[in-house]
C-alpha positions, 0 to 999 in steps of 0.5 A: 499500499503507497503511503499517503504524500506528506501534505504542506500550502506550499513545495517551492523546488529551488533554492535559488534567488526565486525559490528562496524568495518566495519560500522566505515571503510564505513561511512569515505569512504563516504558511507551511513550506517545503523547499527542495534543493540537491545543489547548494543553497543560493543558486547560480547567483551566489556562488557562480554568478551576481556575487562571484563575477561582480568581486572579481571585477571589482578586484579587477577595477582597483588594478586598472586603477593603479595603471591610470593613474597617470591621468591624475598626476599620480605615477601609475605602476604596474599591479603586482596581482596574487591571484589566490588572494583575487579568489579569496576575496572572491571565496570572502565575498560569497561566504559572508553572503551565503548565512543569508540563503543557509538551510540553517536559516530557513530551517530557522523561519520554519521552512522543512527544507530536504537537500535532495532531488525532486521529480513529478510522479503525477499531478501535485505529486512531487518524489523526493528521496523516497517520500512522496510531497503534496501540497495546494501551491507548487513553485518550480524554480530551478533556475539555469544551467550553461548551455554549453553548444555542439561544436565539434571537440569541445567535448575533448577538452577541459573548458570552463563555465561560470559554474568552474570559473571561479574555482580557478586557482592560477591566472589564466595565461591566455583566456578565450572565451566564446560569447559576447554576451554579459557574462563574457564581455564582464569577464573578458575584461575583468581577466584582462585588467588581472594579467591575463590574456584575453580573447572575446569571440562571438558569432555576431556582435558583442552584446547584440542585444544592447544598443549599438551606440552604447555598445561601440563605447564598450568594444572600444575600452575593452580593445585599448585595454587589449582584448582582442575581440573577434565578432563575426567568428564562428569556431567549427572545432575545438582540439587540445591535448598535453599543449594549447587549446586549439579552437578553428574558426571556419576561416581557416585560422587557428586561435590557440589559448591556454583555457577556454571559458564558454560562455554562450548564455543558459538553458533551463534547469528542468531537466530530470523534473518529470514534468511530463508526468504532471502535464506541464508543457515546456520547451527548450526555451523553459517551461511555459506560463502565462502571465501570472506565472501558472503553468499549464497545471494552474496549481503550479507555478514556475518563477526565475530563470525557468521561466521560457522568455523570461529575463534571466536575472536575479531581481527578476527572480525576487519579482517573480516571488512576490506576483506568486506571493500574491496570489498563492498566499493572498488570492489577490491577481497579479502579473508578471509584466516584462517591459520595463526590466532594467539590465545591467552590464558591469563593464568599463564602462557600464552599460544600462537599459531600462525599456525598449531601445532606440532600435526596439522603438523604431521597430515598433513604430515601423510596426505601428506602435506609438510615436516616441522622441530621442533626447541623448545626453552622450559623450563627445568632444568638449565644446560641441553645438547641443542644437546641431545635431538634430536627427529629422529622420521620418521614423521618430520625433526630431531627436535632441543631443546633450553632450555627456562632457558638459557634467562637471562632476564627469571633467572632476573623475575623467570619466567623460565617455558615455551618455544618457539616451532617453526615448519619450512617450508622451512627455514620459520617459518611455525607455532609458540607455545609460552608457558609463560610469554608475550607468546601473545605479543611475539608471534607478531613478528612471525606473521609478519615474518609468513606475509612476508615469513621471512626466519629464517636466517633473525630471527636468525640474529636480533640484539635484545636489552638484556636482553629481551624476545623476544630473545627466538624467536631469539634462536629457530631460531639459534637452528634449524640452528645451525647444519646446520652450526655447525656439517657441515663437509663441512662447516669445510672442506670450513673454514680449505680451507679458514684458510690455504690461509688467511693472 
């Protein structure tokens, strides 16, 4: 006789950012929660992603500052990089955050934590280490894993992924990176700054999803620092042995490296879940959900990276968790809207995006969308005449530009390469692109502005501390509004009339 399954209010499969957020929220609201994780608590972000990569980038930035000090009248020096100590720094950052995501903390909150593999054996029926479980609601939050392309010979060499590269104990002599997305670009620059030779390879263009003008600044900065960038390069095969790893592009040449990092994207972590037994639909993109993050079984949710076509970011995982909590715990309707999800690539300069890029907005308009205008605060030569840069293309409302070099704080920091670009719809920000120092931090007020529907007139009228980089956003808003005020014959006539009657 089959034992009756253990029942709880909520089962969460996966203890990464998404799963931990929903488990923590649910148990603190009084629900009985079972959390299942076969791997590391904290998931990819803590152990192999956001946290270690940003810690490594921080160390690399210090090395770069030492080389770059001459611009400020300080004698530059070549840093002596103790790579094992750098990796100790990375691991110490992980260790400092880990208690927040630990099994002990969640058990202390009242969550039942099972450290084993979970698989569905029927609708809303899960088997874990021989025990069967069921719940009123189930959340799948199993994240994603590195996608490894089927390149001949790749499986014969010891390649790295983001899951293994932070385990290195010696600096690579020459690191080849397959994939010029955010992970590849960030690590290419970081390892180059730490002293490795780096070749970044992409079959198309690096950071292909991002604004091409912004990518151009990132590309140029990386090249100046010595990163060899190979775009439009397809690798036909890979070979290795006792000597170097050899990559063979379709052009017939050979790229040799001591280490190879595969950073060609992510794939949903659905293997072994037995989704077919539960009647849950999934494909190569991930688990199919509706706008409320419900799967084909309305009592089972999917959140985070495992969701088909959802943005793969830790902040999206937390956002998804909140949507599920409102529905599963409070019975309130809630829908996911991915149109305004901010994202940041932590290269130097940083590249941040909110809403559509300019190209996406133009495409939407050509397909019948609403009109969009563009205002831009752009890095370039000092003294450029902003009035001389007017866009008269027919697929957008005229575009105005304001030079980034006009920001005085950027000048004091000698960090004048970069721009803020605003896409504007009906007097409100519709999309924001920022490339430059602290771009990710500078994006935050725009997230709030777009969420609250703040008009550019309000943003341009803000009184901000001087000198600060956030003034860039205010000036970009003003660049769009200024012609409406200062190049307006109607305004001129009204002012002349008022001047006649003023005492």
